[in-house]
C-alpha positions in Angstrom: -88.8 -121.9 -32.3 -87.8 -119.3 -29.7 -90.4 -117.1 -27.9 -89.1 -114.1 -29.8 -89.5 -115.8 -33.2 -93.0 -116.9 -32.2 -94.0 -113.4 -31.1 -92.6 -111.9 -34.4 -94.5 -114.4 -36.4 -97.7 -113.8 -34.5 -97.3 -110.0 -34.8 -96.7 -110.3 -38.5 -99.6 -112.7 -39.1 -102.1 -112.5 -36.3 -104.8 -115.1 -36.3 -108.3 -114.1 -37.5 -110.6 -113.9 -34.5 -113.8 -115.6 -35.6 -116.9 -115.4 -33.4 -118.6 -118.6 -34.5 -119.9 -120.4 -37.5 -122.5 -118.8 -39.7 -123.4 -122.1 -41.5 -122.0 -125.3 -42.8 -122.9 -127.0 -46.1 -124.0 -130.6 -46.6 -123.8 -132.2 -50.0 -127.0 -134.0 -51.0 -128.5 -135.5 -54.2 -131.9 -133.8 -53.8 -131.9 -130.7 -51.6 -135.7 -130.6 -51.4 -136.1 -134.2 -50.2 -133.2 -133.7 -47.8 -134.8 -130.5 -46.4 -138.0 -132.5 -45.6 -135.9 -135.2 -43.9 -134.0 -132.7 -41.7 -137.2 -130.8 -41.0 -139.4 -133.8 -40.2 -136.8 -135.8 -38.2 -134.7 -133.2 -36.5 -137.2 -130.4 -36.3 -135.0 -128.0 -38.3 -136.7 -125.1 -40.0 -136.6 -124.6 -43.7 -135.8 -121.0 -44.1 -135.7 -120.8 -47.9 -135.2 -123.1 -50.9 -133.7 -122.2 -54.3 -132.9 -124.2 -57.4 -129.8 -125.7 -55.8 -129.9 -125.0 -52.0 -132.1 -125.4 -49.0 -131.3 -123.0 -46.2 -132.0 -124.6 -42.8 -132.0 -123.4 -39.2 -131.8 -125.2 -35.9 -131.8 -123.2 -32.8 -129.6 -120.2 -33.5 -127.4 -122.1 -36.0 -127.8 -122.5 -39.8 -126.8 -125.0 -42.4 -127.2 -125.4 -46.1 -128.2 -128.4 -48.1 -126.5 -128.2 -51.5 -127.8 -130.2 -54.4 -124.8 -131.8 -56.0 -125.1 -133.8 -59.2 -121.8 -135.6 -58.4 -122.5 -136.2 -54.7 -120.4 -138.9 -53.3 -121.1 -140.5 -49.9 -118.6 -139.0 -47.5 -118.5 -142.2 -45.4 -118.1 -145.9 -46.1 -121.1 -148.0 -45.2 -121.8 -147.7 -41.5 -118.9 -145.1 -41.2 -119.2 -142.1 -38.9 -115.9 -140.3 -39.2 -117.4 -137.5 -41.3 -120.5 -136.3 -39.6 -122.5 -133.2 -38.5 -123.5 -133.0 -34.8 -126.8 -131.6 -33.6 -127.6 -130.9 -30.0 -130.7 -131.9 -28.1 -131.6 -131.2 -24.5 -130.7 -134.0 -22.1 -134.4 -134.6 -21.4 -135.1 -135.1 -25.1 -132.2 -137.5 -25.9 -134.2 -140.8 -25.2 -137.1 -139.6 -27.3 -134.7 -138.6 -30.1 -133.2 -142.1 -30.1 -136.6 -143.7 -30.1 -137.7 -141.5 -33.0 -134.6 -142.5 -35.0 -135.3 -146.2 -34.3 -139.0 -145.8 -35.1 -138.0 -144.4 -38.5 -136.0 -147.5 -39.2 -132.7 -145.7 -39.3 -129.7 -147.8 -38.3 -127.8 -146.5 -35.3 -124.1 -146.6 -35.9 -121.0 -146.9 -33.7 -119.2 -145.1 -32.2 -122.0 -144.3 -29.8 -122.3 -143.2 -26.3 -120.0 -145.9 -25.0 -117.0 -144.9 -27.1 -117.2 -141.1 -27.1 -114.5 -139.2 -25.2 -114.2 -135.8 -26.9 -117.5 -134.1 -25.8 -119.6 -134.7 -22.7 -123.1 -136.3 -22.8 -124.7 -139.1 -24.8 -124.2 -139.4 -28.5 -125.9 -141.4 -31.3 -125.0 -141.6 -34.9 -126.9 -142.5 -38.1 -126.8 -141.6 -41.8 -129.2 -139.5 -43.9 -130.3 -140.9 -47.3 -127.2 -139.5 -48.9 -124.7 -141.2 -46.5 -124.0 -138.1 -44.5 -123.2 -138.9 -40.9 -125.5 -137.3 -38.3 -124.7 -137.2 -34.6 -127.3 -136.3 -31.9 -125.7 -135.3 -28.7 -127.1 -134.1 -25.4 -124.1 -132.1 -24.3 
C-alpha cells in the first residue's frame, strides 16, 4: 500500500486512542470462592460481590470474576498460553514463589528461564478453574 493510501485510510478511520485497561474479566465456576482465592493468595481487594460477579482490585487495576455456569478451562492441563499477569515488586518475588509453593500449587512452564517478551522473573500456575496466572517482577 502506498503512503498516500495509508494516510487516506488513517484519516478516514483513525485509531481509537485508549488510555489503558479499566478491567478484564476472568471466567470462574464460583465467583465468591475465586474472590477469596485471589484475595488470600494475591492480596487483591474484593471491592464488591453481586449474584454473578466479584469486582476485584490490585494496585490501581481492576478485574472481574464472572460466575459462568458453562465455564470451560481455558488451558489444557499444565498449559499457560492463556493467562493473566500480576506484577509484584522485585523484592517480593521470592516470597511470592514460596507462598505459591506452600499452598501446594504446581508451578508451570514457561517460567523465568524461557520468558523473552517482558523483563524480570516470571512464574505461572493455575487457579481452581484452570485459569493461568502469571506473577512477574517487571
